[in-house]
KOLFI-646684 format. One record per residue: z, x, y of N, C-alpha, C in turn; residue number from 1; residue in three letters. Coordinates in steps of 0.02 Angstrom, whole numbers, plus 50000, padded with zeros to 5 digits. Layout:
npz | npx | npy | capz | capx | capy | cpz | cpx | cpy | k | r
Z | X | Y | Z | X | Y | Z | X | Y | NUM | ALA
...
// end
This chain:
npz | npx | npy | capz | capx | capy | cpz | cpx | cpy | k | r
55129 | 48410 | 46142 | 55066 | 48445 | 46151 | 55078 | 48510 | 46189 | 1 | MET
55049 | 48566 | 46164 | 55057 | 48629 | 46198 | 55018 | 48628 | 46264 | 2 | SER
55042 | 48667 | 46311 | 55011 | 48671 | 46377 | 54985 | 48741 | 46388 | 3 | VAL
54921 | 48747 | 46404 | 54890 | 48811 | 46416 | 54882 | 48823 | 46491 | 4 | THR
54906 | 48878 | 46515 | 54895 | 48897 | 46585 | 54835 | 48943 | 46588 | 5 | ALA
54795 | 48934 | 46638 | 54737 | 48976 | 46651 | 54745 | 49006 | 46720 | 6 | ILE
54748 | 49073 | 46723 | 54753 | 49107 | 46787 | 54683 | 49131 | 46805 | 7 | ILE
54656 | 49104 | 46859 | 54589 | 49122 | 46880 | 54590 | 49182 | 46926 | 8 | GLY
54549 | 49232 | 46911 | 54543 | 49290 | 46954 | 54485 | 49282 | 47002 | 9 | GLY
54460 | 49338 | 47026 | 54404 | 49337 | 47074 | 54345 | 49299 | 47044 | 10 | SER
54321 | 49248 | 47079 | 54264 | 49209 | 47057 | 54281 | 49146 | 47021 | 11 | GLY
54344 | 49136 | 47002 | 54364 | 49074 | 46968 | 54422 | 49043 | 47006 | 12 | LEU
54405 | 48994 | 47047 | 54455 | 48964 | 47091 | 54469 | 48891 | 47074 | 13 | TYR
54433 | 48864 | 47025 | 54443 | 48794 | 47004 | 54414 | 48786 | 46934 | 14 | ALA
54435 | 48733 | 46900 | 54410 | 48719 | 46833 | 54364 | 48658 | 46836 | 15 | LEU
54301 | 48668 | 46819 | 54255 | 48612 | 46817 | 54270 | 48566 | 46758 | 16 | GLU
54264 | 48502 | 46768 | 54273 | 48454 | 46715 | 54344 | 48434 | 46701 | 17 | GLY
54390 | 48454 | 46744 | 54461 | 48438 | 46734 | 54474 | 48364 | 46745 | 18 | LEU
54502 | 48331 | 46695 | 54519 | 48260 | 46699 | 54593 | 48251 | 46716 | 19 | GLU
54610 | 48193 | 46742 | 54679 | 48178 | 46762 | 54706 | 48232 | 46808 | 20 | GLU
54665 | 48254 | 46854 | 54681 | 48310 | 46898 | 54737 | 48293 | 46946 | 21 | ARG
54784 | 48339 | 46951 | 54841 | 48330 | 46996 | 54859 | 48397 | 47028 | 22 | ASN
54865 | 48398 | 47094 | 54881 | 48459 | 47130 | 54955 | 48456 | 47149 | 23 | VAL
54992 | 48509 | 47129 | 55064 | 48509 | 47138 | 55085 | 48570 | 47179 | 24 | ILE
55117 | 48557 | 47235 | 55147 | 48611 | 47275 | 55215 | 48627 | 47245 | 25 | GLU
55226 | 48689 | 47227 | 55289 | 48708 | 47196 | 55319 | 48769 | 47231 | 26 | VAL
55383 | 48780 | 47217 | 55418 | 48839 | 47240 | 55460 | 48865 | 47183 | 27 | ASP
55479 | 48927 | 47186 | 55521 | 48956 | 47133 | 55576 | 48998 | 47166 | 28 | THR
55621 | 49023 | 47125 | 55673 | 49067 | 47151 | 55644 | 49133 | 47177 | 29 | VAL
55582 | 49148 | 47159 | 55549 | 49209 | 47181 | 55502 | 49196 | 47239 | 30 | TRP
55501 | 49135 | 47263 | 55455 | 49117 | 47317 | 55399 | 49072 | 47293 | 31 | GLY
55350 | 49062 | 47335 | 55294 | 49018 | 47318 | 55240 | 49056 | 47279 | 32 | ALA
55207 | 49023 | 47231 | 55151 | 49055 | 47197 | 55091 | 49062 | 47243 | 33 | PRO
55039 | 49092 | 47218 | 54980 | 49106 | 47258 | 54945 | 49044 | 47284 | 34 | SER
54951 | 48989 | 47248 | 54916 | 48927 | 47266 | 54952 | 48869 | 47231 | 35 | ALA
54938 | 48808 | 47252 | 54965 | 48751 | 47215 | 54942 | 48753 | 47142 | 36 | PRO
54983 | 48726 | 47097 | 54963 | 48719 | 47028 | 54917 | 48658 | 47022 | 37 | LEU
54865 | 48665 | 46983 | 54820 | 48609 | 46970 | 54826 | 48592 | 46896 | 38 | VAL
54851 | 48533 | 46882 | 54861 | 48512 | 46813 | 54809 | 48460 | 46793 | 39 | THR
54800 | 48452 | 46728 | 54752 | 48402 | 46704 | 54738 | 48411 | 46631 | 40 | GLY
54684 | 48380 | 46609 | 54663 | 48383 | 46539 | 54592 | 48410 | 46537 | 41 | VAL
54581 | 48460 | 46494 | 54515 | 48490 | 46485 | 54503 | 48498 | 46411 | 42 | LEU
54448 | 48470 | 46387 | 54432 | 48471 | 46316 | 54489 | 48443 | 46274 | 43 | GLU
54523 | 48392 | 46300 | 54576 | 48358 | 46264 | 54643 | 48394 | 46265 | 44 | GLY
54649 | 48449 | 46301 | 54710 | 48488 | 46303 | 54740 | 48487 | 46372 | 45 | SER
54807 | 48487 | 46375 | 54841 | 48492 | 46439 | 54835 | 48563 | 46466 | 46 | ARG
54817 | 48568 | 46529 | 54808 | 48634 | 46559 | 54841 | 48636 | 46628 | 47 | VAL
54859 | 48697 | 46648 | 54882 | 48711 | 46716 | 54839 | 48767 | 46742 | 48 | ILE
54809 | 48758 | 46800 | 54767 | 48810 | 46829 | 54800 | 48838 | 46891 | 49 | PHE
54797 | 48905 | 46897 | 54824 | 48938 | 46956 | 54774 | 48992 | 46979 | 50 | LEU
54755 | 48989 | 47042 | 54711 | 49040 | 47071 | 54753 | 49100 | 47091 | 51 | ALA
54745 | 49155 | 47057 | 54788 | 49214 | 47066 | 54788 | 49240 | 47138 | 52 | ARG
54729 | 49239 | 47169 | 54723 | 49266 | 47236 | 54724 | 49212 | 47290 | 53 | HIS
54743 | 49151 | 47271 | 54742 | 49096 | 47317 | 54673 | 49064 | 47320 | 54 | GLY
54670 | 49006 | 47350 | 54607 | 48970 | 47359 | 54605 | 48943 | 47430 | 55 | ASN
54568 | 48975 | 47475 | 54519 | 49028 | 47463 | 54550 | 49095 | 47444 | 56 | PRO
54508 | 49139 | 47419 | 54527 | 49205 | 47396 | 54552 | 49245 | 47457 | 57 | HIS
54619 | 49256 | 47461 | 54646 | 49287 | 47521 | 54702 | 49336 | 47507 | 58 | ARG
54728 | 49338 | 47446 | 54785 | 49381 | 47430 | 54761 | 49442 | 47390 | 59 | ILE
54768 | 49503 | 47418 | 54746 | 49562 | 47381 | 54791 | 49576 | 47321 | 60 | PRO
54766 | 49615 | 47273 | 54803 | 49624 | 47210 | 54875 | 49648 | 47219 | 61 | PRO
54886 | 49694 | 47266 | 54952 | 49723 | 47274 | 55000 | 49676 | 47311 | 62 | HIS
54974 | 49621 | 47338 | 55016 | 49573 | 47374 | 55028 | 49508 | 47336 | 63 | ARG
54999 | 49501 | 47277 | 55010 | 49441 | 47237 | 55083 | 49438 | 47218 | 64 | VAL
55113 | 49379 | 47224 | 55183 | 49369 | 47202 | 55181 | 49351 | 47128 | 65 | ASN
55176 | 49402 | 47087 | 55168 | 49391 | 47015 | 55228 | 49355 | 46985 | 66 | TYR
55287 | 49372 | 47008 | 55347 | 49339 | 46981 | 55345 | 49264 | 46995 | 67 | ARG
55327 | 49245 | 47056 | 55324 | 49174 | 47073 | 55270 | 49140 | 47031 | 68 | ALA
55212 | 49172 | 47023 | 55158 | 49142 | 46984 | 55179 | 49128 | 46913 | 69 | ASN
55208 | 49178 | 46880 | 55227 | 49169 | 46810 | 55284 | 49120 | 46803 | 70 | LEU
55333 | 49123 | 46848 | 55389 | 49076 | 46845 | 55366 | 49005 | 46856 | 71 | GLN
55319 | 48995 | 46902 | 55294 | 48927 | 46916 | 55259 | 48898 | 46854 | 72 | ALA
55220 | 48939 | 46820 | 55186 | 48916 | 46760 | 55235 | 48899 | 46704 | 73 | LEU
55285 | 48942 | 46695 | 55337 | 48929 | 46645 | 55374 | 48865 | 46661 | 74 | LYS
55394 | 48857 | 46724 | 55432 | 48797 | 46744 | 55391 | 48733 | 46735 | 75 | ASP
55325 | 48740 | 46741 | 55281 | 48681 | 46735 | 55266 | 48664 | 46663 | 76 | ALA
55291 | 48704 | 46616 | 55284 | 48687 | 46546 | 55234 | 48727 | 46506 | 77 | GLY
55205 | 48778 | 46537 | 55155 | 48819 | 46501 | 55188 | 48857 | 46443 | 78 | ALA
55154 | 48860 | 46387 | 55178 | 48900 | 46330 | 55134 | 48960 | 46317 | 79 | SER
55075 | 48961 | 46347 | 55030 | 49018 | 46339 | 54986 | 49023 | 46401 | 80 | ARG
54960 | 49084 | 46412 | 54920 | 49097 | 46471 | 54856 | 49133 | 46452 | 81 | ILE
54799 | 49107 | 46474 | 54736 | 49142 | 46471 | 54722 | 49169 | 46541 | 82 | ILE
54721 | 49235 | 46548 | 54710 | 49266 | 46612 | 54637 | 49288 | 46617 | 83 | ALA
54604 | 49267 | 46671 | 54535 | 49287 | 46683 | 54534 | 49344 | 46733 | 84 | ILE
54499 | 49398 | 46715 | 54498 | 49457 | 46758 | 54427 | 49481 | 46768 | 85 | ASN
54410 | 49498 | 46830 | 54348 | 49532 | 46845 | 54363 | 49607 | 46847 | 86 | ALA
54325 | 49647 | 46810 | 54343 | 49718 | 46801 | 54282 | 49762 | 46808 | 87 | VAL
54295 | 49827 | 46815 | 54243 | 49878 | 46813 | 54240 | 49909 | 46743 | 88 | GLY
54183 | 49932 | 46724 | 54174 | 49959 | 46657 | 54168 | 50034 | 46655 | 89 | GLY
54204 | 50066 | 46609 | 54198 | 50137 | 46595 | 54163 | 50148 | 46528 | 90 | ILE
54186 | 50114 | 46477 | 54158 | 50122 | 46410 | 54083 | 50105 | 46411 | 91 | HIS
54042 | 50144 | 46375 | 53969 | 50133 | 46377 | 53948 | 50063 | 46356 | 92 | PRO
53987 | 50030 | 46314 | 53970 | 49962 | 46293 | 53996 | 49909 | 46340 | 93 | GLN
54034 | 49929 | 46391 | 54067 | 49882 | 46435 | 54038 | 49886 | 46506 | 94 | MET
53973 | 49872 | 46510 | 53939 | 49872 | 46573 | 53938 | 49803 | 46604 | 95 | GLY
53905 | 49795 | 46661 | 53903 | 49730 | 46696 | 53881 | 49673 | 46650 | 96 | PRO
53917 | 49618 | 46655 | 53908 | 49555 | 46618 | 53938 | 49557 | 46549 | 97 | GLU
53967 | 49613 | 46528 | 54001 | 49614 | 46463 | 54066 | 49574 | 46467 | 98 | ALA
54083 | 49543 | 46412 | 54146 | 49506 | 46405 | 54192 | 49546 | 46359 | 99 | LEU
54255 | 49553 | 46380 | 54301 | 49595 | 46342 | 54368 | 49559 | 46334 | 100 | VAL
54394 | 49557 | 46273 | 54462 | 49534 | 46261 | 54503 | 49597 | 46248 | 101 | VAL
54539 | 49619 | 46300 | 54575 | 49682 | 46296 | 54632 | 49678 | 46244 | 102 | ALA
54650 | 49736 | 46216 | 54706 | 49737 | 46169 | 54762 | 49785 | 46191 | 103 | ASP
54749 | 49825 | 46245 | 54801 | 49870 | 46269 | 54796 | 49877 | 46345 | 104 | GLN
54850 | 49902 | 46375 | 54855 | 49911 | 46448 | 54885 | 49979 | 46463 | 105 | ILE
54860 | 50011 | 46515 | 54894 | 50067 | 46546 | 54903 | 50048 | 46619 | 106 | ILE
54965 | 50054 | 46643 | 54982 | 50031 | 46711 | 54984 | 50089 | 46760 | 107 | ASP
54939 | 50088 | 46809 | 54938 | 50139 | 46862 | 54959 | 50109 | 46929 | 108 | TYR
54981 | 50047 | 46929 | 55002 | 50016 | 46992 | 55071 | 50041 | 47011 | 109 | SER
55090 | 50028 | 47073 | 55156 | 50052 | 47097 | 55180 | 50006 | 47152 | 110 | TRP
55246 | 50004 | 47160 | 55276 | 49968 | 47216 | 55276 | 49892 | 47209 | 111 | GLY
55256 | 49866 | 47152 | 55254 | 49794 | 47141 | 55319 | 49771 | 47109 | 112 | ARG
55341 | 49711 | 47128 | 55399 | 49681 | 47094 | 55377 | 49663 | 47023 | 113 | GLU
55401 | 49702 | 46974 | 55372 | 49700 | 46908 | 55417 | 49673 | 46853 | 114 | HIS
55477 | 49649 | 46871 | 55522 | 49623 | 46819 | 55566 | 49568 | 46848 | 115 | THR
55586 | 49523 | 46803 | 55635 | 49471 | 46821 | 55706 | 49497 | 46814 | 116 | PHE
55713 | 49555 | 46782 | 55779 | 49581 | 46764 | 55796 | 49642 | 46806 | 117 | HIS
55809 | 49631 | 46871 | 55822 | 49687 | 46915 | 55890 | 49685 | 46949 | 118 | ALA
55914 | 49627 | 46967 | 55974 | 49621 | 47007 | 56025 | 49573 | 46975 | 119 | ASP
56089 | 49585 | 46990 | 56143 | 49540 | 46969 | 56142 | 49526 | 46894 | 120 | ASN
56133 | 49579 | 46855 | 56127 | 49572 | 46783 | 56195 | 49578 | 46749 | 121 | LEU
56204 | 49539 | 46695 | 56262 | 49549 | 46652 | 56252 | 49610 | 46607 | 122 | ASP
56189 | 49624 | 46591 | 56171 | 49683 | 46551 | 56098 | 49700 | 46564 | 123 | GLU
56080 | 49762 | 46552 | 56011 | 49783 | 46560 | 55967 | 49751 | 46507 | 124 | VAL
55909 | 49727 | 46527 | 55864 | 49693 | 46481 | 55800 | 49734 | 46472 | 125 | VAL
55783 | 49747 | 46409 | 55720 | 49781 | 46392 | 55679 | 49734 | 46348 | 126 | HIS
55613 | 49734 | 46357 | 55570 | 49695 | 46312 | 55521 | 49742 | 46278 | 127 | VAL
55503 | 49726 | 46216 | 55454 | 49765 | 46179 | 55385 | 49750 | 46208 | 128 | ASP
55349 | 49803 | 46227 | 55282 | 49795 | 46256 | 55232 | 49838 | 46218 | 129 | PHE
55247 | 49853 | 46155 | 55203 | 49896 | 46115 | 55132 | 49867 | 46114 | 130 | SER
55127 | 49803 | 46104 | 55063 | 49768 | 46101 | 55066 | 49713 | 46153 | 131 | TYR
55039 | 49727 | 46213 | 55051 | 49684 | 46271 | 55019 | 49616 | 46269 | 132 | PRO
54969 | 49608 | 46226 | 54935 | 49543 | 46223 | 54952 | 49506 | 46159 | 133 | TYR
54955 | 49440 | 46164 | 54968 | 49398 | 46106 | 54909 | 49402 | 46058 | 134 | SER
54922 | 49427 | 45998 | 54867 | 49434 | 45950 | 54838 | 49367 | 45928 | 135 | GLU
54879 | 49315 | 45914 | 54849 | 49251 | 45897 | 54804 | 49223 | 45952 | 136 | PRO
54825 | 49230 | 46015 | 54784 | 49205 | 46070 | 54721 | 49247 | 46078 | 137 | LEU
54727 | 49312 | 46069 | 54667 | 49355 | 46071 | 54617 | 49333 | 46018 | 138 | ARG
54641 | 49320 | 45958 | 54596 | 49300 | 45904 | 54563 | 49232 | 45918 | 139 | GLN
54599 | 49188 | 45952 | 54569 | 49124 | 45971 | 54513 | 49133 | 46021 | 140 | GLN
54522 | 49178 | 46068 | 54468 | 49193 | 46116 | 54408 | 49224 | 46081 | 141 | LEU
54420 | 49269 | 46036 | 54366 | 49302 | 45999 | 54328 | 49251 | 45957 | 142 | ILE
54364 | 49207 | 45923 | 54331 | 49156 | 45882 | 54293 | 49107 | 45925 | 143 | ALA
54320 | 49090 | 45983 | 54286 | 49043 | 46028 | 54220 | 49072 | 46053 | 144 | ALA
54219 | 49136 | 46069 | 54156 | 49168 | 46090 | 54105 | 49166 | 46035 | 145 | ALA
54127 | 49176 | 45973 | 54081 | 49173 | 45916 | 54051 | 49104 | 45909 | 146 | SER
54093 | 49052 | 45917 | 54068 | 48983 | 45912 | 54018 | 48968 | 45968 | 147 | ARG
54027 | 49001 | 46025 | 53981 | 48991 | 46081 | 53919 | 49036 | 46076 | 148 | CYS
53917 | 49078 | 46024 | 53862 | 49126 | 46015 | 53856 | 49173 | 46075 | 149 | SER
53915 | 49192 | 46102 | 53917 | 49237 | 46158 | 53941 | 49306 | 46135 | 150 | LEU
53906 | 49359 | 46151 | 53929 | 49426 | 46132 | 53993 | 49443 | 46169 | 151 | PRO
54040 | 49472 | 46133 | 54105 | 49488 | 46162 | 54134 | 49549 | 46127 | 152 | LEU
54164 | 49593 | 46164 | 54197 | 49652 | 46136 | 54270 | 49634 | 46124 | 153 | LEU
54293 | 49644 | 46062 | 54358 | 49616 | 46041 | 54416 | 49665 | 46051 | 154 | ASP
54405 | 49719 | 46087 | 54460 | 49765 | 46101 | 54441 | 49805 | 46163 | 155 | HIS
54491 | 49836 | 46193 | 54479 | 49878 | 46251 | 54545 | 49892 | 46286 | 156 | GLY
54549 | 49951 | 46316 | 54609 | 49970 | 46354 | 54596 | 49955 | 46428 | 157 | VAL
54639 | 49912 | 46455 | 54634 | 49892 | 46525 | 54678 | 49939 | 46566 | 158 | TYR
54648 | 49975 | 46613 | 54686 | 50016 | 46660 | 54696 | 49978 | 46724 | 159 | GLY
54759 | 49967 | 46742 | 54775 | 49928 | 46802 | 54790 | 49974 | 46860 | 160 | CYS
54745 | 49975 | 46909 | 54753 | 50017 | 46968 | 54782 | 49977 | 47026 | 161 | THR
54801 | 50011 | 47079 | 54837 | 49979 | 47133 | 54794 | 49935 | 47177 | 162 | GLN
54734 | 49958 | 47194 | 54693 | 49919 | 47240 | 54722 | 49918 | 47310 | 163 | GLY
54691 | 49881 | 47357 | 54630 | 49843 | 47346 | 54566 | 49885 | 47347 | 164 | PRO
54571 | 49949 | 47366 | 54510 | 49990 | 47365 | 54488 | 50002 | 47293 | 165 | ARG
54424 | 50015 | 47284 | 54399 | 50036 | 47219 | 54415 | 50110 | 47208 | 166 | LEU
54408 | 50132 | 47147 | 54429 | 50199 | 47128 | 54376 | 50251 | 47146 | 167 | GLU
54398 | 50313 | 47154 | 54351 | 50368 | 47164 | 54322 | 50388 | 47095 | 168 | SER
54266 | 50424 | 47098 | 54235 | 50447 | 47035 | 54282 | 50493 | 46997 | 169 | ALA
54320 | 50536 | 47034 | 54368 | 50581 | 47001 | 54424 | 50541 | 46968 | 170 | ALA
54446 | 50488 | 47001 | 54499 | 50446 | 46971 | 54473 | 50413 | 46907 | 171 | GLU
54411 | 50390 | 46908 | 54382 | 50359 | 46849 | 54377 | 50410 | 46792 | 172 | VAL
54359 | 50471 | 46809 | 54357 | 50524 | 46757 | 54425 | 50533 | 46725 | 173 | ASN
54477 | 50532 | 46767 | 54546 | 50538 | 46740 | 54563 | 50479 | 46695 | 174 | ARG
54545 | 50419 | 46718 | 54560 | 50359 | 46678 | 54524 | 50362 | 46611 | 175 | LEU
54463 | 50386 | 46611 | 54426 | 50392 | 46548 | 54460 | 50441 | 46502 | 176 | GLU
54485 | 50497 | 46528 | 54521 | 50545 | 46486 | 54584 | 50514 | 46457 | 177 | ARG
54614 | 50467 | 46495 | 54674 | 50433 | 46471 | 54658 | 50381 | 46417 | 178 | ASP
54595 | 50365 | 46408 | 54576 | 50315 | 46358 | 54562 | 50246 | 46385 | 179 | GLY
54556 | 50240 | 46451 | 54542 | 50175 | 46482 | 54469 | 50156 | 46471 | 180 | VAL
54457 | 50092 | 46455 | 54389 | 50065 | 46445 | 54366 | 50022 | 46503 | 181 | ASP
54412 | 49982 | 46531 | 54395 | 49939 | 46588 | 54450 | 49947 | 46641 | 182 | ILE
54431 | 49938 | 46704 | 54477 | 49947 | 46759 | 54483 | 49882 | 46799 | 183 | ILE
54545 | 49861 | 46810 | 54559 | 49804 | 46853 | 54620 | 49818 | 46895 | 184 | GLY
54641 | 49767 | 46932 | 54697 | 49777 | 46978 | 54753 | 49726 | 46970 | 185 | MET
54749 | 49683 | 46919 | 54796 | 49627 | 46916 | 54829 | 49616 | 46849 | 186 | THR
54812 | 49655 | 46798 | 54843 | 49643 | 46732 | 54918 | 49656 | 46732 | 187 | ALA
54939 | 49701 | 46776 | 55010 | 49717 | 46782 | 55033 | 49706 | 46854 | 188 | MET
55092 | 49678 | 46862 | 55143 | 49664 | 46810 | 55135 | 49597 | 46775 | 189 | PRO
55078 | 49564 | 46783 | 55069 | 49497 | 46756 | 55084 | 49493 | 46681 | 190 | GLU
55055 | 49538 | 46643 | 55065 | 49537 | 46570 | 55138 | 49551 | 46552 | 191 | ALA
55169 | 49599 | 46587 | 55239 | 49615 | 46573 | 55286 | 49557 | 46589 | 192 | GLY
55273 | 49523 | 46643 | 55314 | 49466 | 46661 | 55306 | 49409 | 46611 | 193 | LEU
55245 | 49399 | 46587 | 55235 | 49348 | 46536 | 55275 | 49364 | 46473 | 194 | ALA
55278 | 49428 | 46455 | 55317 | 49448 | 46397 | 55392 | 49434 | 46409 | 195 | ARG
55416 | 49448 | 46469 | 55486 | 49435 | 46484 | 55502 | 49360 | 46478 | 196 | GLU
55454 | 49318 | 46496 | 55465 | 49245 | 46492 | 55448 | 49217 | 46423 | 197 | LEU
55428 | 49261 | 46376 | 55410 | 49241 | 46308 | 55352 | 49193 | 46307 | 198 | GLU
55303 | 49206 | 46350 | 55241 | 49168 | 46352 | 55186 | 49207 | 46317 | 199 | LEU
55148 | 49175 | 46273 | 55090 | 49207 | 46244 | 55040 | 49220 | 46301 | 200 | ASP
55011 | 49279 | 46301 | 54968 | 49300 | 46357 | 54910 | 49341 | 46330 | 201 | TYR
54850 | 49325 | 46354 | 54791 | 49364 | 46336 | 54743 | 49365 | 46394 | 202 | ALA
54703 | 49417 | 46397 | 54654 | 49427 | 46451 | 54584 | 49418 | 46425 | 203 | THR
54545 | 49379 | 46461 | 54472 | 49375 | 46451 | 54441 | 49406 | 46513 | 204 | LEU
54411 | 49465 | 46505 | 54386 | 49503 | 46562 | 54310 | 49500 | 46565 | 205 | ALA
54284 | 49491 | 46625 | 54213 | 49494 | 46639 | 54200 | 49559 | 46677 | 206 | LEU
54159 | 49603 | 46648 | 54142 | 49665 | 46682 | 54090 | 49649 | 46736 | 207 | VAL
54107 | 49667 | 46798 | 54063 | 49649 | 46855 | 54028 | 49709 | 46886 | 208 | VAL
54048 | 49769 | 46866 | 54015 | 49829 | 46893 | 54032 | 49889 | 46849 | 209 | ASN
53988 | 49940 | 46851 | 54006 | 50004 | 46822 | 54058 | 50037 | 46866 | 210 | TRP
54106 | 50069 | 46837 | 54156 | 50105 | 46875 | 54123 | 50163 | 46913 | 211 | ALA
54157 | 50187 | 46965 | 54130 | 50239 | 47008 | 54109 | 50301 | 46968 | 212 | ALA
54050 | 50326 | 46984 | 54025 | 50386 | 46952 | 53989 | 50374 | 46886 | 213 | GLY
53987 | 50312 | 46862 | 53954 | 50298 | 46799 | 53879 | 50285 | 46808 | 214 | ARG
53858 | 50273 | 46869 | 53788 | 50270 | 46887 | 53779 | 50307 | 46953 | 215 | THR
53717 | 50319 | 46971 | 53703 | 50353 | 47034 | 53707 | 50305 | 47093 | 216 | GLU
53706 | 50240 | 47079 | 53707 | 50191 | 47132 | 53778 | 50177 | 47156 | 217 | GLU
53784 | 50161 | 47220 | 53848 | 50142 | 47248 | 53866 | 50071 | 47226 | 218 | LEU
53932 | 50059 | 47223 | 53955 | 49991 | 47205 | 53952 | 49948 | 47267 | 219 | ILE
53921 | 49890 | 47262 | 53916 | 49844 | 47318 | 53948 | 49777 | 47300 | 220 | THR
53980 | 49745 | 47348 | 54010 | 49679 | 47336 | 53956 | 49628 | 47322 | 221 | MET
53897 | 49637 | 47350 | 53842 | 49591 | 47337 | 53825 | 49589 | 47263 | 222 | GLU
53821 | 49648 | 47232 | 53805 | 49651 | 47161 | 53863 | 49624 | 47119 | 223 | GLU
53924 | 49639 | 47139 | 53982 | 49613 | 47103 | 53982 | 49536 | 47104 | 224 | ILE
53970 | 49507 | 47161 | 53969 | 49434 | 47166 | 53911 | 49404 | 47126 | 225 | HIS
53855 | 49440 | 47122 | 53800 | 49415 | 47082 | 53819 | 49410 | 47009 | 226 | ARG
53853 | 49461 | 46983 | 53874 | 49461 | 46913 | 53927 | 49408 | 46901 | 227 | VAL
53974 | 49401 | 46948 | 54025 | 49349 | 46942 | 53992 | 49280 | 46937 | 228 | ILE
53944 | 49268 | 46981 | 53911 | 49202 | 46982 | 53874 | 49188 | 46917 | 229 | ASP
53844 | 49240 | 46888 | 53805 | 49230 | 46826 | 53849 | 49229 | 46764 | 230 | SER
53905 | 49266 | 46767 | 53946 | 49273 | 46706 | 54003 | 49224 | 46698 | 231 | GLY
54022 | 49191 | 46753 | 54081 | 49148 | 46748 | 54069 | 49086 | 46704 | 232 | MET
54006 | 49065 | 46697 | 53991 | 49008 | 46653 | 54008 | 49025 | 46581 | 233 | SER
53996 | 49088 | 46561 | 54013 | 49109 | 46493 | 54089 | 49111 | 46484 | 234 | SER
54124 | 49135 | 46534 | 54197 | 49136 | 46531 | 54224 | 49065 | 46521 | 235 | VAL
54199 | 49018 | 46560 | 54223 | 48949 | 46555 | 54205 | 48918 | 46488 | 236 | LEU
54147 | 48935 | 46461 | 54128 | 48909 | 46396 | 54177 | 48931 | 46342 | 237 | ALA
54198 | 48994 | 46345 | 54245 | 49020 | 46296 | 54313 | 48986 | 46304 | 238 | ILE
54336 | 48979 | 46366 | 54400 | 48946 | 46378 | 54399 | 48875 | 46352 | 239 | VAL
54345 | 48839 | 46364 | 54341 | 48770 | 46341 | 54341 | 48766 | 46265 | 240 | LYS
54309 | 48815 | 46232 | 54310 | 48816 | 46159 | 54380 | 48827 | 46132 | 241 | GLN
54418 | 48871 | 46164 | 54488 | 48880 | 46144 | 54527 | 48816 | 46151 | 242 | VAL
54519 | 48783 | 46207 | 54555 | 48721 | 46219 | 54534 | 48666 | 46170 | 243 | LEU
54471 | 48662 | 46154 | 54445 | 48610 | 46108 | 54475 | 48619 | 46038 | 244 | ALA
54491 | 48682 | 46021 | 54519 | 48696 | 45954 | 54595 | 48694 | 45953 | 245 | ALA
54625 | 48678 | 46010 | 54699 | 48677 | 46014 | 54725 | 48611 | 45986 | 246 | THR
54777 | 48617 | 45945 | 54809 | 48557 | 45916 | 54848 | 48520 | 45969 | 247 | ASP
// end
């Protein structure tokens, strides 16, 4: 039976309805992951859940040990990863509460440990990252949203910024010129590391705010948390539909 890993971002720290639940403290050659792995069965499928920012939410995006997180999931038997991301919206159709299955990434982060292939190598290793997300897994998420009768945008360019601060209006203008549709802080190096480990990886993003300068109102954490609270049920419904359709 295939094992699906789910990486929970801001607002998703546990999986409701998980059967045969088991909490496992693990370590890797890259250090400890953000939180213990939670394994179990959901909708008849084996799953591994990992809270990207820890539980409670305490690790900022630039301090996440992405290598340890991905290695821990691989070592635990995961063959694919559904990553949940809370993001800001630039594209006019990607406003608060929109659901997006991204198809491309632009990486603006810096200083993060972003590869498994850095030291003590027999040879330099390059991986193809032309299409950073697994197309079969993307299509499963899109189909699951349709079965749930949930509106979802089936493409979008995810711009990964450094964080933890939000972007300035001028920075958002630059990102828009670059072709970015949604802005987050955690897609990279997560997606690249998944590719290095040959894990299928796809992002299901919940837009929680308009990016800076897209409205006259200031961005508040209160409003972001309100959208997270209202939108996470749709995210979980889609994930459960994917799992229910898994062989």
